[in-house]
LUMTIVO-8595 format. One record per residue (C-alpha): residue in three letters; x, y, z; residue number from 1. Coordinates in steps of 0.05 Angstrom, whole numbers, plus 32768, in hexadecimal, padded with zeros to 4 digits. Example, Ala and Ser with C-alpha at 12.3 -4.5 7.8 and 13.67 -1.06 7.14 Angstrom:
2
SITE residu   c1   c2   c3 num
SITE    Ala 80F6 7FA6 809C   1
SITE    Ser 8111 7FEB 808F   2
END
This chain:
349
SITE residu   c1   c2   c3 num
SITE    Unk 82C0 8017 8084   1
SITE    Unk 82AC 801E 80CE   2
SITE    Unk 8280 805B 80C1   3
SITE    Unk 8235 805B 80CE   4
SITE    Unk 820E 8033 809A   5
SITE    Unk 81E7 8062 806C   6
SITE    Unk 819D 805B 8078   7
SITE    Unk 8169 8049 8044   8
SITE    Unk 8124 8069 804A   9
SITE    Unk 80E1 804C 8035  10
SITE    Unk 80C0 807C 8003  11
SITE    Unk 8076 8075 7FF3  12
SITE    Unk 8060 80A1 7FB9  13
SITE    Unk 8014 80A1 7FBB  14
SITE    Unk 7FE4 80C5 7F8D  15
SITE    Unk 7FD7 80FC 7FC1  16
SITE    Unk 8014 80FC 7FEE  17
SITE    Unk 805D 80E7 7FF9  18
SITE    Unk 8070 80C0 8037  19
SITE    Unk 80B6 80AD 8050  20
SITE    Unk 80CC 8082 808A  21
SITE    Unk 8112 8071 80A4  22
SITE    Unk 811A 8035 80D3  23
SITE    Unk 8155 801D 80FB  24
SITE    Unk 8162 7FD8 8119  25
SITE    Unk 8164 7F8F 8103  26
SITE    Unk 8145 7F4A 810F  27
SITE    Unk 80FF 7F67 8113  28
SITE    Unk 8110 7F99 814A  29
SITE    Unk 8108 7FDD 812A  30
SITE    Unk 8107 8025 8142  31
SITE    Unk 80ED 8062 811D  32
SITE    Unk 8127 808E 8105  33
SITE    Unk 8103 80BD 80D6  34
SITE    Unk 80BE 80CC 80BB  35
SITE    Unk 80A0 80FE 808B  36
SITE    Unk 805F 810C 8067  37
SITE    Unk 804D 8141 8034  38
SITE    Unk 8010 8149 8006  39
SITE    Unk 8016 814B 7FBA  40
SITE    Unk 7FEF 817D 7F8F  41
SITE    Unk 7FB2 8162 7F6A  42
SITE    Unk 7FBE 813F 7F27  43
SITE    Unk 8008 8136 7F35  44
SITE    Unk 7FFE 80EA 7F30  45
SITE    Unk 7FC5 80CE 7F06  46
SITE    Unk 7FB5 8083 7F04  47
SITE    Unk 7FF7 8075 7F25  48
SITE    Unk 801F 809A 7EF0  49
SITE    Unk 804A 80D5 7F06  50
SITE    Unk 8034 810F 7ED9  51
SITE    Unk 805F 8145 7EF9  52
SITE    Unk 80A4 8128 7F07  53
SITE    Unk 80C1 816A 7F21  54
SITE    Unk 8087 8173 7F51  55
SITE    Unk 8090 812D 7F6F  56
SITE    Unk 80DB 8136 7F75  57
SITE    Unk 80D1 817A 7F97  58
SITE    Unk 80A1 815A 7FC9  59
SITE    Unk 80D2 8121 7FD8  60
SITE    Unk 8107 8155 7FE6  61
SITE    Unk 80D6 817C 8011  62
SITE    Unk 80C6 813E 803B  63
SITE    Unk 8110 8133 8047  64
SITE    Unk 811F 817C 8058  65
SITE    Unk 80E2 8189 8084  66
SITE    Unk 80E8 8148 80AB  67
SITE    Unk 8134 813F 80AF  68
SITE    Unk 8139 8100 8085  69
SITE    Unk 8180 80F9 806D  70
SITE    Unk 817E 80B5 8049  71
SITE    Unk 819B 80B9 8003  72
SITE    Unk 817F 8075 7FED  73
SITE    Unk 8136 8061 7FED  74
SITE    Unk 8109 8024 7FE5  75
SITE    Unk 80C9 8035 7FC1  76
SITE    Unk 808C 800F 7FA8  77
SITE    Unk 805B 800A 7F6E  78
SITE    Unk 8012 7FF6 7F68  79
SITE    Unk 7FD8 7FFB 7F38  80
SITE    Unk 7FC9 7FE0 7EF2  81
SITE    Unk 8013 7FDF 7EDE  82
SITE    Unk 8021 7FAB 7F14  83
SITE    Unk 800F 7F61 7F0B  84
SITE    Unk 8011 7F32 7F46  85
SITE    Unk 8001 7EE8 7F3E  86
SITE    Unk 8006 7EA9 7F68  87
SITE    Unk 8016 7E6F 7F39  88
SITE    Unk 801E 7E25 7F44  89
SITE    Unk 8055 7E02 7F1D  90
SITE    Unk 806F 7DBA 7F1A  91
SITE    Unk 80A6 7DA9 7F4D  92
SITE    Unk 80E8 7DC6 7F37  93
SITE    Unk 812B 7DDE 7F52  94
SITE    Unk 813B 7E28 7F5D  95
SITE    Unk 8168 7E25 7F20  96
SITE    Unk 8132 7E07 7EF4  97
SITE    Unk 8100 7E3C 7F0B  98
SITE    Unk 8131 7E75 7EFD  99
SITE    Unk 813D 7E5B 7EB6 100
SITE    Unk 80F2 7E52 7EA7 101
SITE    Unk 80D1 7E8B 7ECE 102
SITE    Unk 80C9 7EB9 7E90 103
SITE    Unk 80A6 7E81 7E6A 104
SITE    Unk 8076 7E74 7EA5 105
SITE    Unk 806A 7EBF 7EB0 106
SITE    Unk 8056 7ECA 7E67 107
SITE    Unk 8015 7EA5 7E75 108
SITE    Unk 8002 7ED4 7EAE 109
SITE    Unk 801E 7F18 7E9C 110
SITE    Unk 7FF3 7F3D 7E69 111
SITE    Unk 802D 7F67 7E4F 112
SITE    Unk 8069 7F56 7E24 113
SITE    Unk 809F 7F3E 7E55 114
SITE    Unk 80D1 7F6C 7E32 115
SITE    Unk 80A7 7FA6 7E4D 116
SITE    Unk 80A5 7F91 7E96 117
SITE    Unk 80D3 7F86 7ED1 118
SITE    Unk 80C5 7F42 7EEF 119
SITE    Unk 80D5 7F21 7F31 120
SITE    Unk 80BD 7EE3 7F56 121
SITE    Unk 80BE 7EC0 7F99 122
SITE    Unk 80B4 7E76 7FAB 123
SITE    Unk 807D 7E75 7FDF 124
SITE    Unk 8076 7E2A 7FEA 125
SITE    Unk 808A 7DE5 7FD2 126
SITE    Unk 8068 7DA1 7FD5 127
SITE    Unk 807C 7D5E 7FB7 128
SITE    Unk 8053 7D6D 7F78 129
SITE    Unk 8055 7DB9 7F72 130
SITE    Unk 807B 7DFA 7F79 131
SITE    Unk 8053 7E38 7F8F 132
SITE    Unk 806F 7E78 7F72 133
SITE    Unk 805B 7EC1 7F7A 134
SITE    Unk 806C 7EEB 7F3E 135
SITE    Unk 806B 7F37 7F3A 136
SITE    Unk 8075 7F61 7EFC 137
SITE    Unk 8072 7FAB 7EEE 138
SITE    Unk 8075 7FD2 7EAD 139
SITE    Unk 80BB 7FEF 7EA3 140
SITE    Unk 80A0 8033 7E8F 141
SITE    Unk 807E 8039 7ED3 142
SITE    Unk 80BE 8026 7EF8 143
SITE    Unk 80E7 8057 7ECE 144
SITE    Unk 80B3 808D 7EDF 145
SITE    Unk 80BB 8081 7F2A 146
SITE    Unk 8107 807C 7F25 147
SITE    Unk 810C 80BE 7F00 148
SITE    Unk 80E4 80E4 7F36 149
SITE    Unk 8110 80C7 7F6D 150
SITE    Unk 8151 80D7 7F49 151
SITE    Unk 813A 811E 7F3A 152
SITE    Unk 8132 8126 7F86 153
SITE    Unk 817B 8112 7F8F 154
SITE    Unk 816C 80CD 7FAB 155
SITE    Unk 817F 8088 7F93 156
SITE    Unk 8149 8052 7F8C 157
SITE    Unk 8166 8013 7FAC 158
SITE    Unk 812A 7FE4 7FA5 159
SITE    Unk 80E6 7FEA 7F83 160
SITE    Unk 80B4 7FC0 7FA8 161
SITE    Unk 8069 7FB5 7FA0 162
SITE    Unk 803D 7FDE 7FD0 163
SITE    Unk 8012 7FA1 7FDF 164
SITE    Unk 804F 7F7A 7FF9 165
SITE    Unk 806D 7FB5 801D 166
SITE    Unk 802B 7FBA 8044 167
SITE    Unk 802E 7F6F 8051 168
SITE    Unk 8076 7F75 806C 169
SITE    Unk 805D 7FAD 809A 170
SITE    Unk 8024 7F81 80B2 171
SITE    Unk 8050 7F44 80BF 172
SITE    Unk 8083 7F6D 80E7 173
SITE    Unk 804F 7F8F 8112 174
SITE    Unk 801C 7F57 811C 175
SITE    Unk 8047 7F18 8116 176
SITE    Unk 800D 7EED 80FE 177
SITE    Unk 8009 7EA2 810B 178
SITE    Unk 800A 7E77 80CC 179
SITE    Unk 7FBF 7E68 80C9 180
SITE    Unk 7FA8 7EB0 80D6 181
SITE    Unk 7F85 7ECD 8099 182
SITE    Unk 7F7D 7F18 8092 183
SITE    Unk 7F6F 7F48 8059 184
SITE    Unk 7F9D 7F84 8054 185
SITE    Unk 7F79 7FBE 8035 186
SITE    Unk 7FA2 7FFB 8022 187
SITE    Unk 7F71 8033 800D 188
SITE    Unk 7F97 806A 7FE9 189
SITE    Unk 7F7A 80A7 7FC7 190
SITE    Unk 7F6D 8085 7F85 191
SITE    Unk 7F80 803B 7F8E 192
SITE    Unk 7F6F 8005 7FC0 193
SITE    Unk 7FA0 7FCB 7FCA 194
SITE    Unk 7F7E 7F8B 7FE3 195
SITE    Unk 7FAA 7F52 7FFC 196
SITE    Unk 7F8F 7F11 801C 197
SITE    Unk 7FC7 7EF6 8048 198
SITE    Unk 7FCC 7EB4 806D 199
SITE    Unk 8003 7EB6 80A1 200
SITE    Unk 803B 7ED7 8079 201
SITE    Unk 8025 7EBE 8035 202
SITE    Unk 7FFE 7EE9 8003 203
SITE    Unk 7FC5 7EBF 7FE8 204
SITE    Unk 7FA4 7EF1 7FB9 205
SITE    Unk 7FAD 7F3B 7FAA 206
SITE    Unk 7F89 7F6E 7F7F 207
SITE    Unk 7F8F 7FB9 7F72 208
SITE    Unk 7F4C 7FDD 7F6A 209
SITE    Unk 7F43 8023 7F4E 210
SITE    Unk 7F19 803B 7F88 211
SITE    Unk 7F34 8068 7FBF 212
SITE    Unk 7F2A 80A2 7FEF 213
SITE    Unk 7F24 80D5 7FB6 214
SITE    Unk 7EE1 80B6 7FA2 215
SITE    Unk 7EC4 80CB 7FE5 216
SITE    Unk 7EDF 8112 7FDA 217
SITE    Unk 7EC3 8114 7F93 218
SITE    Unk 7E7E 80FE 7FAA 219
SITE    Unk 7E7B 8134 7FE0 220
SITE    Unk 7E95 816B 7FB0 221
SITE    Unk 7E65 8159 7F78 222
SITE    Unk 7E26 814F 7FA2 223
SITE    Unk 7E2F 8185 7FD6 224
SITE    Unk 7E55 81BA 7FAF 225
SITE    Unk 7E91 81B9 7FDF 226
SITE    Unk 7ED8 81CD 7FD1 227
SITE    Unk 7F0E 8197 7FD1 228
SITE    Unk 7F27 81AC 8017 229
SITE    Unk 7EE0 81AD 8034 230
SITE    Unk 7ED0 8168 8017 231
SITE    Unk 7F12 814C 8033 232
SITE    Unk 7F02 8166 8078 233
SITE    Unk 7EB9 814E 8076 234
SITE    Unk 7ECC 8107 8062 235
SITE    Unk 7EFA 8104 809E 236
SITE    Unk 7EC0 8116 80CC 237
SITE    Unk 7EC8 8162 80D2 238
SITE    Unk 7E7F 8172 80C1 239
SITE    Unk 7E87 81BB 80D4 240
SITE    Unk 7EB8 81C4 8099 241
SITE    Unk 7E7D 81CE 806A 242
SITE    Unk 7E4E 8207 807F 243
SITE    Unk 7E05 81FA 8072 244
SITE    Unk 7E0D 81AF 8063 245
SITE    Unk 7DE6 8181 8090 246
SITE    Unk 7E04 8141 80AA 247
SITE    Unk 7DC9 8119 808F 248
SITE    Unk 7DDC 8130 8048 249
SITE    Unk 7E23 8116 8050 250
SITE    Unk 7E14 80D1 806B 251
SITE    Unk 7DF3 80B2 802D 252
SITE    Unk 7E2A 80CC 7FFF 253
SITE    Unk 7E60 80AC 802A 254
SITE    Unk 7E37 806D 8031 255
SITE    Unk 7E30 8066 7FE5 256
SITE    Unk 7E7C 8067 7FDB 257
SITE    Unk 7E88 8038 8016 258
SITE    Unk 7E58 8008 7FF6 259
SITE    Unk 7E83 8009 7FB6 260
SITE    Unk 7EC2 7FFB 7FE0 261
SITE    Unk 7E9F 7FC2 8006 262
SITE    Unk 7E86 7FA3 7FC5 263
SITE    Unk 7ECC 7FA4 7FA6 264
SITE    Unk 7EE8 7F82 7FE4 265
SITE    Unk 7EB1 7F4E 7FE2 266
SITE    Unk 7EBE 7F42 7F98 267
SITE    Unk 7F07 7F36 7FA9 268
SITE    Unk 7EF4 7F02 7FDD 269
SITE    Unk 7EC4 7EE1 7FAD 270
SITE    Unk 7EF7 7EDF 7F75 271
SITE    Unk 7F2C 7EC1 7FA3 272
SITE    Unk 7EFC 7E8B 7FBA 273
SITE    Unk 7EE9 7E7B 7F72 274
SITE    Unk 7F31 7E73 7F5C 275
SITE    Unk 7F4D 7E4A 7F96 276
SITE    Unk 7F44 7E02 7FAA 277
SITE    Unk 7F4D 7E15 7FF3 278
SITE    Unk 7F06 7E1A 800E 279
SITE    Unk 7F1E 7E1D 8056 280
SITE    Unk 7F3F 7E61 8053 281
SITE    Unk 7F10 7E97 806E 282
SITE    Unk 7F25 7EDF 807B 283
SITE    Unk 7F22 7EEC 80C6 284
SITE    Unk 7F31 7F37 80C8 285
SITE    Unk 7F3D 7F74 809C 286
SITE    Unk 7F75 7FA6 80AC 287
SITE    Unk 7F6E 7FE8 8088 288
SITE    Unk 7FA4 801D 807A 289
SITE    Unk 7FB1 8057 804B 290
SITE    Unk 7F93 809D 804C 291
SITE    Unk 7F4F 8082 8039 292
SITE    Unk 7F4C 8059 8079 293
SITE    Unk 7F47 809B 80A1 294
SITE    Unk 7F00 80A6 8088 295
SITE    Unk 7ED0 80B2 80C1 296
SITE    Unk 7EAD 8071 80D4 297
SITE    Unk 7EC9 8049 809A 298
SITE    Unk 7EE4 800E 80C4 299
SITE    Unk 7EA1 8006 80E7 300
SITE    Unk 7E79 800C 80A6 301
SITE    Unk 7EA4 7FD9 8081 302
SITE    Unk 7EA1 7FAA 80BC 303
SITE    Unk 7E55 7FAD 80BB 304
SITE    Unk 7E50 7FA2 8070 305
SITE    Unk 7E83 7F6A 806B 306
SITE    Unk 7E73 7F4A 80AF 307
SITE    Unk 7EBC 7F48 80C2 308
SITE    Unk 7EE6 7F6C 80F7 309
SITE    Unk 7F08 7FA9 80D7 310
SITE    Unk 7F3F 7FD1 80F8 311
SITE    Unk 7F74 8004 80E4 312
SITE    Unk 7FB9 7FE6 80DC 313
SITE    Unk 7FEE 8003 810B 314
SITE    Unk 8031 8007 80E5 315
SITE    Unk 8056 801A 8125 316
SITE    Unk 8038 7FE5 8152 317
SITE    Unk 807B 7FC0 8157 318
SITE    Unk 80A8 7FFB 8148 319
SITE    Unk 80CC 8020 8181 320
SITE    Unk 80BA 806A 817E 321
SITE    Unk 80DF 809F 81A5 322
SITE    Unk 80A8 80CF 81BA 323
SITE    Unk 80DA 8106 81C9 324
SITE    Unk 80EB 8106 817E 325
SITE    Unk 80A7 80F6 8160 326
SITE    Unk 8066 8116 8175 327
SITE    Unk 8035 80DE 8187 328
SITE    Unk 7FF8 8107 8171 329
SITE    Unk 8015 8114 812C 330
SITE    Unk 802A 80CC 8126 331
SITE    Unk 7FE4 80B3 8137 332
SITE    Unk 7FC6 80E3 8104 333
SITE    Unk 7FF1 80CC 80C9 334
SITE    Unk 7FF9 8084 80E1 335
SITE    Unk 7FC9 8063 80AE 336
SITE    Unk 7FED 8084 8074 337
SITE    Unk 8032 806C 8089 338
SITE    Unk 8028 8020 8085 339
SITE    Unk 8044 8016 803F 340
SITE    Unk 8080 8044 804D 341
SITE    Unk 8090 801C 808C 342
SITE    Unk 808E 7FDB 8064 343
SITE    Unk 80BC 7FFA 8030 344
SITE    Unk 80EB 8014 8066 345
SITE    Unk 80F2 7FCD 8081 346
SITE    Unk 8112 7FB9 803F 347
SITE    Unk 8146 7FEF 8049 348
SITE    Unk 815C 7FDA 808F 349
END
C-alpha cells in the first residue's frame, strides 16, 4: 500500500511511428521520466486503421525495451474520420438532466448509429439561457482495434483520448494561455492533420484533414524518381540526399503541397467564421507540431501564406528535463513529434 505508484505512459500510435512519454509530478509541475520513439513500417496503419496488429504491438514493445519505459498501463488517443467532435448549445439544464438526455442530443450530430460508437461529453460553459457542451464520439471498431494492439504488446489501455484534445492539454500546460488568447493548434502527421482553434483553454472548433507529411514525400518520389528514404531526407532540407537533383526542381513541388495545406487551414478558418455568431474571435497565432512540422521552411511558408505568426510547439517548454538522462540534441530533433504523447502522458499522472 505504501509502494511506489505504478506509472502510466502516454502512447501515441501514429501512421508512421510510435511515441511514448512518461511524466512524473502533479499540479502542473511535471518532469520527464521516460521517452521513446520508433518508426513503423509502411502500410502498417492505413487511414487510421491498424492493418498489422502484430507489427504495431512489436514496435510498442521495442519502444519500451529500447528506451527503458516500464509502465504497464497506457493512455492513448484516436483521430481521423472515425472520430466526431462537436460543440453544441443546449437549453439550460442540470448535470443530471444532461446525462439522461445526452444520447438523444448526440443523435443529431453523430453520423453513425449510437450503438456503434463510444460517446463522451464535457460541459464547457453555462449562461442563464444555454448550456455549452463538447461531445466526442468514436466508432467502437476503431477503439477495439487500438485496444487489441496495446494488449498484444502486454500493456493495459487505461484511457482512450482524442489526439486533438491531448495536444490541447499539452499546449495549455506548456503555454498557460490567458482566457482571450486565440491560437490554432496544428498537428501535422504523416497522413492526417488535426486542426483545433482554441480560445484560452476552450476548444472552439476542430477538424481532421486527410493531408499530411506523406504527401510531400509522394510528390518528391513521383516527380523526381527518388526512393522513399531520399524523398524523406530531401523534404527535411537535406538536398544532397538526392544525387543529380537541383534545388530549383524541389522547391515548386514542396510549394504546391504547402499551398494545399494552407488552403485547408484557411477553409477551416472560413468554415468556423461561417458557423459562429462570435465575429470578434480572430486567430492570433498558429502552433505546429507532428512529424510534418519538421519540413524545411514550412513554418515560414505557412506564415507568409496565411499572414499569421507560425511557430513550432515545444511540448517540453514547461517540463523539467534532466539532461544527464536525456540527450538534448535528440530531444530537440524529435520534439515536434512528441506533443500528442506528452498530452496523453498528462492524463496518466
